[in-house]
C-alpha positions as CSV (number, residue, x, y, z in Angstrom):
1,M,0.0,0.0,0.0
2,G,1.3,3.3,-1.1
3,C,0.6,6.4,1.4
4,D,-0.5,9.8,0.4
5,T,1.9,12.5,2.1
6,N,-0.6,15.2,0.9
7,D,-3.3,14.8,3.7
8,N,-2.2,17.9,6.0
9,S,-0.8,16.1,8.5
10,G,2.4,17.7,8.2
11,V,4.0,14.1,8.0
12,D,6.6,12.9,5.6
13,L,8.7,10.2,7.1
14,N,12.0,9.5,6.0
15,R,11.8,5.9,4.3
16,A,15.7,6.0,3.3
17,E,16.4,5.9,7.4
18,L,14.6,2.7,8.1
19,T,16.7,1.0,5.2
20,R,19.8,1.7,7.9
21,V,18.3,0.3,10.7
22,N,20.2,-2.5,12.2
23,L,18.1,-5.8,12.2
24,R,20.1,-7.3,14.9
25,P,18.4,-9.6,17.4
26,G,17.0,-8.1,20.9
27,T,15.5,-4.7,21.4
28,H,16.7,-1.5,20.6
29,R,15.9,2.5,20.6
30,D,15.9,4.0,17.1
31,S,14.4,7.2,15.4
32,V,12.8,8.3,12.3
33,S,12.4,11.7,10.7
34,L,8.8,13.0,10.2
35,G,9.7,16.1,8.4
36,D,9.8,19.5,9.6
37,N,12.0,18.9,12.6
38,Q,9.4,16.0,14.1
39,I,10.9,13.1,14.8
40,L,9.3,9.7,15.8
41,R,11.2,8.0,18.4
42,Y,10.5,3.9,18.7
43,T,11.5,0.9,20.4
44,L,12.4,-2.2,18.4
45,A,12.4,-5.8,19.0
46,V,14.1,-7.8,16.5
47,P,13.8,-12.0,16.3
48,T,16.6,-14.2,15.0
49,L,16.0,-13.4,11.0
50,R,17.1,-16.0,8.3
51,Q,18.3,-15.1,5.1
52,G,15.6,-15.0,2.8
53,E,12.4,-15.2,5.5
54,R,10.0,-12.8,5.8
55,V,8.6,-12.4,9.1
56,P,5.4,-11.0,11.0
57,F,5.3,-7.2,11.8
58,V,3.5,-5.9,14.9
59,M,2.6,-2.5,15.3
60,A,2.1,-1.7,18.9
61,L,0.6,1.3,20.3
62,H,1.2,2.1,24.0
63,Y,-1.2,3.8,26.7
64,A,-1.5,7.5,27.4
65,G,0.6,9.0,29.9
66,R,3.8,12.0,30.2
67,I,5.4,10.9,26.8
68,T,9.3,10.9,27.8
69,P,11.9,10.0,25.2
70,H,11.1,6.3,24.3
71,F,7.8,6.1,26.6
72,A,7.0,3.0,24.7
73,E,9.9,0.6,25.6
74,A,8.4,-0.2,28.7
75,Y,5.3,-0.9,27.2
76,L,7.1,-3.2,24.5
77,T,9.3,-4.9,26.8
78,N,6.7,-5.5,29.6
79,L,3.7,-6.5,27.4
80,V,3.9,-6.9,23.9
81,E,7.2,-8.7,23.5
82,P,7.0,-11.5,26.1
83,A,3.5,-12.0,25.0
84,L,4.1,-12.2,21.1
85,R,7.6,-13.6,21.3
86,D,6.4,-17.0,19.8
87,L,5.5,-15.3,16.5
88,G,8.9,-14.6,15.5
89,A,7.9,-10.9,14.3
90,I,9.2,-7.7,14.3
91,I,7.4,-5.6,16.7
92,V,7.9,-1.7,16.9
93,A,6.5,0.5,19.4
94,P,6.5,4.2,18.6
95,D,6.4,6.9,21.2
96,V,2.9,9.0,19.9
97,P,3.7,11.6,17.8
98,G,0.8,13.5,17.9
99,Q,-1.8,14.1,20.8
100,A,-3.5,10.6,20.7
101,W,-3.3,7.8,18.3
102,I,-6.2,8.6,16.3
103,D,-5.1,12.3,15.8
104,P,-4.2,13.1,11.8
105,V,-0.2,13.3,12.6
106,S,0.0,9.9,14.5
107,V,-2.3,7.9,12.3
108,E,0.0,9.2,9.2
109,A,2.9,8.6,11.0
110,V,1.8,5.1,11.9
111,L,0.9,4.1,8.1
112,Q,3.6,5.7,6.6
113,F,6.0,3.9,8.8
114,I,4.5,0.6,8.2
115,D,4.3,1.1,4.6
116,A,8.3,2.2,4.7
117,A,8.8,-0.6,6.8
118,K,7.5,-3.2,4.5
119,D,10.0,-2.1,1.8
120,A,12.9,-1.6,4.0
121,W,12.7,-5.2,6.1
122,P,11.9,-8.5,5.5
123,I,8.3,-8.3,6.4
124,D,5.6,-10.3,5.3
125,P,3.1,-7.8,3.9
126,E,0.0,-10.4,4.8
127,R,1.0,-10.9,8.1
128,V,1.1,-7.5,9.6
129,V,-0.9,-6.8,13.1
130,I,-2.0,-3.8,14.9
131,T,-2.2,-3.6,18.8
132,G,-2.4,-1.6,21.3
133,Y,-3.7,-1.0,25.1
134,S,-5.8,1.8,26.8
135,M,-5.0,5.2,24.3
136,G,-3.2,2.7,22.1
137,G,-6.3,0.2,22.2
138,I,-8.5,3.1,20.8
139,G,-6.0,3.9,18.3
140,T,-6.0,0.2,17.2
141,W,-9.9,0.3,16.7
142,F,-9.6,3.7,14.6
143,L,-6.5,2.4,12.3
144,H,-7.7,-1.3,12.0
145,D,-11.3,-0.2,11.3
146,Q,-10.4,2.9,8.8
147,H,-7.2,1.0,7.3
148,S,-8.3,-2.7,7.6
149,D,-6.5,-3.3,4.2
150,T,-3.1,-2.6,6.2
151,F,-3.7,-5.1,8.7
152,S,-4.2,-8.7,8.5
153,A,-5.6,-8.6,12.4
154,G,-6.2,-5.7,15.2
155,I,-5.7,-6.8,18.8
156,P,-7.2,-3.9,20.9
157,M,-6.6,-4.1,24.9
158,A,-8.3,-2.5,27.6
159,A,-10.5,0.1,25.1
160,E,-13.5,0.8,23.3
161,P,-14.0,1.9,19.7
162,A,-14.0,6.1,19.1
163,G,-16.9,5.6,17.2
164,T,-18.8,3.0,15.3
165,A,-16.6,0.1,14.5
166,Q,-17.3,-1.3,10.8
167,G,-14.1,-2.7,9.6
168,T,-13.8,-6.1,8.1
169,G,-10.6,-7.7,9.4
170,P,-10.3,-10.3,12.0
171,L,-10.0,-8.6,15.8
172,Y,-9.1,-10.3,18.9
173,V,-10.4,-8.0,21.9
174,I,-9.2,-8.2,25.1
175,H,-10.8,-6.4,28.1
176,G,-11.0,-6.3,31.7
177,R,-13.9,-7.7,33.5
178,T,-13.4,-5.0,36.1
179,D,-12.0,-2.0,33.6
180,E,-12.7,1.1,35.8
181,L,-12.0,3.4,32.5
182,F,-14.1,1.7,29.8
183,D,-17.0,-0.4,30.4
184,L,-17.2,-3.8,29.1
185,D,-20.6,-3.5,28.4
186,L,-19.7,-0.9,25.7
187,V,-17.1,-3.5,24.4
188,E,-19.4,-6.4,24.0
189,F,-21.8,-4.1,22.2
190,A,-19.2,-3.5,19.5
191,V,-18.2,-6.7,19.4
192,E,-21.8,-7.8,18.9
193,D,-22.6,-5.1,15.9
194,L,-19.4,-6.9,14.3
195,H,-20.4,-10.2,14.6
196,A,-23.8,-9.3,13.1
197,N,-22.1,-7.8,10.4
198,G,-20.1,-10.7,9.8
199,V,-16.9,-9.6,10.6
200,P,-14.7,-12.4,12.5
201,V,-14.0,-10.8,16.2
202,E,-13.2,-12.7,19.3
203,L,-13.7,-11.0,22.9
204,I,-11.3,-12.7,25.5
205,V,-12.6,-11.2,28.8
206,V,-10.0,-11.2,31.9
207,D,-10.5,-10.8,35.2
208,R,-8.5,-7.4,35.5
209,G,-8.8,-4.0,36.2
210,H,-7.7,-1.2,34.2
211,Y,-4.2,0.1,35.6
212,N,-2.2,-3.1,35.2
213,A,-1.3,-3.5,31.7
214,F,1.5,-5.6,32.2
215,A,-1.0,-8.4,34.0
216,Y,-2.3,-8.8,30.4
217,V,0.7,-10.8,28.9
218,D,-1.4,-14.0,29.4
219,A,-4.6,-12.8,27.6
220,L,-2.0,-11.5,24.7
221,R,-0.1,-14.3,24.5
222,G,-3.3,-16.1,23.8
223,A,-3.7,-14.2,20.5
224,V,-0.3,-16.2,19.1
225,G,-2.8,-19.3,18.3
226,W,-5.5,-17.2,17.1
227,L,-3.0,-15.3,14.5
228,E,-1.2,-18.7,13.3
229,N,-4.1,-21.1,13.0
230,T,-7.1,-18.9,12.4
231,V,-6.3,-15.7,10.7
232,W,-3.0,-16.5,8.5
233,A,-4.0,-20.3,8.2
234,M,-6.8,-19.2,5.8
235,Q,-4.7,-16.8,3.9
């Protein structure tokens, strides 16, 4: 998918910079220029890559907070990477460049990053996943809904849709039974509407509240089998 940069967001990601990233195994900090003196900082988790192999790609959107440089690193290393390690995926957790993940700057930055990474890195374009927690979960609902052709699946956690979810791609929704910020009933209604419209969606309800994201590792780990045996097995 090519990204249109004439979108009034001011985002113009420097694609060449991704070609120079050292994809050595492990977790690393890096950044990429977005143009107009903007920088997108991100933390990157890389599996052992074999010559000629194309691997899944996961875009991981963090929760809200006071955004210090590489704010997303803790979210990646304590939740997303340990949960999805068995996918053997390249995982990127950027620091939100806008005010939220659903504003035009953030949306365009995410889309341009994915598009550039598919060209620069050994990524399977048919196995691109988006996931996020809380504010990042809202972003996951939104991006998966509005740009479902970009993603093979979406995994929102501890969040509800920003509007009416109408996408067509597979969703694995994880939500806490006692979530203090987003009512489980609203998430259940959204999932029921998607089911009624023929969207393949799973709802996983866990006995957790909202404010301990790192307790969701086991719940997110359950998405590995769903992706491999349900979503990607049917492609």
